[in-house]
N, C-alpha and C positions, 0 to 999 in steps of 0.2 A: 182317387189318387191325388196326393198333394202336388202342387205345381213347383217345379224346380226354379222357374223364372216367372215373375209376374211384373208386367209393365202397366202402369196406371196413369192415365191422363198426361202422357208425355207429349210435349210440344217442342218444335224447333223451327226457328226462322232464319232465313238468309236474306238480310235486307228486308224489302217489302214482301218477299215470298214466304208464305207459311208452308214449309215442307211437311211438317207433322202437326196435327191439331188434335190434342187430347186423345192420343192413341192408347188403346188398351190391348193387352195380349197376354196369353199364358202358354208356357211350354212345360211339358211334363217329362220326367225321366222315362226312358225306354219307349218314346214315341217320336214320330216325325211330324212336325207342324209345317204345312205348306203355307207360305206367305204369298198371297195372290193379289194382283192388281195390275192396272194398265201402266204403261211407261209414264213416269212422272207422278205416280200415286204415292210415293214416299217409301217404297220397300227398301231400297238400298240405303236411304238416309237412316231408316230405323236400324238396319244392321250396323251401320257405322256408329250410331249411338250405343248400341249394345256392346260393340267391340272396343269402345273407348276412342274411336277416331274423331267423334263429335261429342260435345257436351250438350245435353238437352237444356232448354231454357226454363222449362217447368215440368211438373210431374215427378213421379218417383218410381223406383224399381226395387224389387226384392229378389235376391238370389240365395236359394237354399235357406230361406227364412230370415235372411239378414239384409239390411239396406245395401243397395248396390249402386254406386255412382263412380265408375272408373275414371281416374284422372288421365288416362291415356291407354293406348293399345297394350303396353307392357303390363300395366296394372290389371287390365281386363284378362289378359292371358294368365297372369299369376292367380287370378280368382277363378280360373277354369273356363273362360269364354274365349274361343278361338274362331277365326273367320277365314274362309277360303273365298277370295274374290273371283269374279268372273274373268278378269284379266289376270294372268299368272304374275306372281310377284317374286319369282325365283331369280337367283343370280346364275345365269347360264354358264359362266366360266368357273364356277365353284363345283365341288363334288356334291353328291347327294347328301353325304354326311354333314358337310359344312353348311349346306342350305338348311338342313333340319335343325342344326344346333346354333344357327345365327341368333345372337341375343341371349343365349343361355349356355355358353360353353365355359364360363368361368367356374373354377373349383376352389377359389381361395388362394391367397398368396401368389397369384399370377401364374399358377401352374395348371396346365391342361393335362388331365388324365385320360389319354386316348382310349385305354382299355375299357374304362367305365362308360365313356361316351359311346364307344362303338357298340357295346351291348345294348344300350338304350336305343341306338339308331337301328340296329338289326331287328329288335323287337317291334319297333314302330313300323318298319318296312314290311315285316312279316304279316302284321295285322291288316295291311292294306293290299296284300297279295304281291308284294315286290321282293319277297325273300330270295328270289333267284338272282337279283342284281347285286353287284358289289357296291358297298357304301362309298367306295372311292371313285365310282364311275362319274364322269363329267355330266352334269345336269343338262347342259345344252345339247348333248348327243341323244337325249331321250325323246320319245314321241310326245305329242301334246297330251295324249291320254295318260301316259306314265307321269308326266309333270303334274297333271291334275291330282293323281294319287300321291305324289310326293308332297303336294300342298296339304292333303288330308293327313299324311303321316306327320307333317310338321305340327299340325294341330294336336295329334295324339301324343306326341312326345312332350307336349306341355301339360300333360295330364288333364286335358279338357273334360269338363262335364257337359258343356254345350258346344256344338259345332254349328256355325252359321255358314250355309252354302248359297252363294249368289250365282245363279245360272251356271251350275258346274258342268252341264252337258252341252252348252251352246256350240262348242267346237268339236264335239266327239262323234264319231261314227257309231252306228247302232250296237255293234259288238262291244265297244268300250263303254257305252251307256249301260248295257246289261251288267258288265263287270263292276261298274261304280255302284249300281243299285244293290248288287250282292253285298258289297262292303258296307253300304249304308245299313242294310238289314242286319249285318253282324254287329255293327256299332250299336244299333237299337237294342239288340238282344243283350248287349253288355251293360245296358242301362243308361247310355248317353241320351241326352235330348238333342234333337237336330231340328234346326229351322231352315227350311229349304225354299228358295225362290225359283220359280219356273213359269214360263209363259205357256207351256204345253200341258193342257188339262189331262190328256191321256197319260202323260208322264207323272203328274201329280197323283193320279189314281193308283199308279203302280207302286209308288214309293212312300206315300204319306198316309198318316192315320187321321190327322185333324187339319183344319184349315182356318185361316184368318184372312179376311179380305180388306184391303185398303182402297179408298177412292178419294182422290183430291186431298191426301194427307190425313184422312179420317178413317177410323174403324167403322165398317158398315156390316160386318157379319163374321161369326166364328162358330165353330162346332165340329162335330165328327163328319168326315167325308161320306160316311155311309148314310147320312141323313139328308143329303142334298144332291140335286142333279146338276149336270154340267150347265144346263140352261139357267138354272137358278144362280149358279156361281157367276156366270157371264152377266146376268142382269144386275147382280150386286156390283160387279166390276165397272160396268158402263153406266149404271144408273137408269137404265131403261130396258124394256123387254127386247130381246134379240131373237127374232124368229128366223132370221136369215143371215147367217154369218158370211154368205157369199152373195152380196148384192149384184143383181144382173142388170146391166145397162144395155138396152136394145141397140144393136149395131148390125150393119150389113157388110158382108165380105165382098170386096170389089175385084178389080182387075189385078193380075199379077204385078208385083212391084219389085221384089227382091229375089234374085235367082242365084243359086250357088251351083257351080259346075265342077265336080271332082276336086273340091277344096281339101287340101292336105297341108299339114305342118308337122313338126316333130316335137313331142311324140304324138300329139293329137291336134286337130281331128285327122281322120283318115278317109280320104275319098268321099267326102260328103257332097251329095247333090240334092237340092230341094228347091221348091218355089213357094214364096210367101206373098200374100196378097195385101192390097189396101184394106184397111179396116179389119184386119185379122189379128187375133191373139193366138200366136203359135207357141205352144208349150214344149219345153225340152226336159225330158225326164232322164234318169240314169243314176247310177251309183256315184259316190265320190271318186274322182279319178277317171271317170268315163270319158272325159274330154269336153264336157259341157261349157265350162268356163273358157277353155282354149278356143272353142268354136266362136264364142262371142268376141274374144280378143282378136281372132282372125277377121271377123266382120268389121271390127273397129280399127283394124290395121295396127294393133299393138304387138302382134307376133312379128318378129324380125323378118321372117321369110315364110313363104308358102307357095304351094302349087295350085293350079286351077284358076277359076275365074269367079269374081263376085260382080254381078251385074245389077244395075238399078234401071228398071224400065227398059231393059234391052241394051244398056250402055255398060261396057266394062269399066270398072273403077280402078284408078291407080292405088297402089298399096301404101298410102300415106295417111296418117291420122288427120292432118289438116284437110286433106281432100275429102275424107269421109265426113268430117264435121260440116264442111261447106255443102255437102250433098244431103245434109239433114240427119246424120247418124248421131245418136246420143247414147252413152253407156252409163249404167248404174252399176258400180263395182260391188262385188260380194264383200270386199274388205272395206267397210265404211270408214273404219278408223284410220287406216293407212293410205288408202287410195281414193275413197269416195268423197272425203271432205278434208278441208284444212282446219284441224281441230282448234288451233290457236287464233283463228280469224273469226270475225263476226258473221252473223247470219247474212247481212247484206253483202259482205265481201265474198262469201261462198256462193250465194245465189248469182251474183254478177260475174263471178270468175269465168274467164273464157269468153265473155260477151262484151268486152270493153268497147268494141266499135259501136255498139248500140248506145253506149252511155258516154261518149266523148266526141269532141269536135276539134280537129287540128291538135290532138294530144291533150286537150283540156277536158277533164272529167266533169260531166254534168251531174253534180251531186243530187240536185233535185229530182232528176229523172231516175237515178239509181234508187233513191229513197221511195219514190212513188211506185216503181216497179216492185221493189221488195215488199212494200206494204200490201200491194195487190195480191202478190203470190202467197204471202203469209196468210191472208184471208182465204184465198182460194183453196189451199191445201191444209188450212186449219193448223198451222204451226203454233204451239203454245210457247211463246217467247215474250219476254218483257218488252222488247223492241228489236228492230233490225240491228241494233248495236250490240246485242248480247252475244257473247262468245259461244261458238257452237258446242264446245266441250262441256258447257254448263247445262245443255239441254239433255233430256232423256233420250234413250236410244231411238224410240219411235219418232220423236220430233226431229232428231238428226236425220232420220231416213226421209222425213217429209221435206227437209231442207234440200237434201240431195235430189229429190223429185222436182222441187221448185227450180233448182238450177237447170235441169233439163227442159223444163217448161219455158224458162227465160231464154234458153237457147233456141226455142221454137223448133225442136227436132221433129222430123217426120217418121223416123224409124227408131224405136226405143228398144235398146238391148238391156234387159233387166236380169241381173244375176242375183238370185236369192233375195228379192226385194223385201220379203217379210221376215227375214232371219232375225231372231232375237227381239221381236216386237210383240206387243200384246194383241189379243183378239179384236179389241175395238179398233186399234190402229190398222190391223190387217184388213178389216172390213172397209176402212177408208181407202187403203191402198188399192183394194180390188175395185172399188168404185171409180177411182181415178184411172185405173187401167181400162175399165169399160168405157169411160168418157173419152179417153184417147182413141180407142177403136171407133167409137161413134163419130168422132170428128174426122175419120178417114186415116188416122195414123196406123202404122204397122208396129206391132209389139211382139218381140221375141222374149219369152218368159221362161227362164231357167229356175227350177225349184226342186228341192228334195222332199217337199211336203206334197204328197200325191193328192190329197183331197182338194187342195186349192187348184192344182192343174186341171183336175177333172171338172171342177165347178166353174172355173173362170175362162178356160181356153176354148177356142173353136176346134183346133186340131192339136194333137200331141205327137211328137216324134221321140223315140227312145234311143239314147246313145249307149253303146256297150263297146268297151275297148277302143274308143275313138271313132267308131263307126255309127252312123245313123241307121239303125237296124230295121225300124218299122215306123210308119206314120199312119195314123188313123184319125177320124173325127173323134172328138173327146167323148161323145156319147157312146162310141163303140168300144171304149176301154173300160176295164175295171182296175181296181188297185192290184188285184192278184195278177192280171194280165200284164200290167206295167212292170211289176216286179219281176215276173218271169222273163219278160223281154230284156230287162236291165241286166239280169244275171246270165243272159245268153242261153 
């Protein structure tokens, strides 16, 4: 089968950083190509080159047998290449129809022919399973899953030959992931080529036919997924053999430290009582909406009101964020972009944020101390950044997560509340996060670890509690759980 898209020796620099280094890739009609690699490997940069958002510095591309070098996103779309970014790019106050037709509603002579436009919109919506919705419906009123499908419909309405999907399932629950995969299968059957980025190898196995692996901006492997194992893919991604994706750091569970007595808030948690120990990694499992995040926010005093008691080593704590921080609580938010980090500030400013007393005297900031501490933590958690002055938004997702961890380490917290700490990061970075969690426990810290990814809870935690409808329904040692047991408890 001839390739619809061929990429040969494509390179791209951003200042001194070489994001792509002679990358080669082929995508065929009627097949799904999984683009795999660690955070910072160059996957998103390559999609931006393909979609016209970036111009490559060298190399060449062929589309349908003809030279392809888009001058911009509109040119790429007109040539049949459409992209669906990980972050939604819809205008929430516009209708579905207007979102689908943005940039291509003109019909000549300044006249908008709504009837013709509406037929195109309805056909595109029908193809992605949204035929039951009105094109006039407000986009901002739709679920995240529906908005993700609207993005796909927008690609189809441009008569795309190739659709680029960048982490399309990162914010979707399982049922909506299944629906998206069904639609991808239908598009494949219609002869479209799809390039698909995901960090979940089990997801890649379900949806893709072929693979291409990038590491440090270079092509390191490609072929049919049926010819390679997960361990081999991971080895290509990280450049080393990975025999253990869940590194175990020996640690001992000590005396009780954190006690919850009948803690409730609205709508969750509901009457939660438990005791967590020094040096313990306590996992919290449950479905989306079960109250896991709300439990952590109660512990950090972010919920405005609650009932019950939170005790630290037998002392009841006031319900104030400042008091919890002074007592050694640190929170890693699930929402890294909006809550976890200040995206427009530097690595140094993010790491030192909230720790100004450590780095100032009589209101005068000790810049040398800030710089030294930042450099130490960057080395400790292995952040890939040009320096502490680099803006956080310029880093990959995995490196942003490491910066968020470094901020908690700078805070010198004793109790770490981690909400989905490995969400949206690659397997290599996940292993580093697991190692850091183990080292925290080994140093006597207490870790409360919320995750939707059951294998990591079973492998990393000492005990796991399951939340369902706001309640902590059952707590066991991790070795006494299976994935099936956890899911059964989660669904009640």
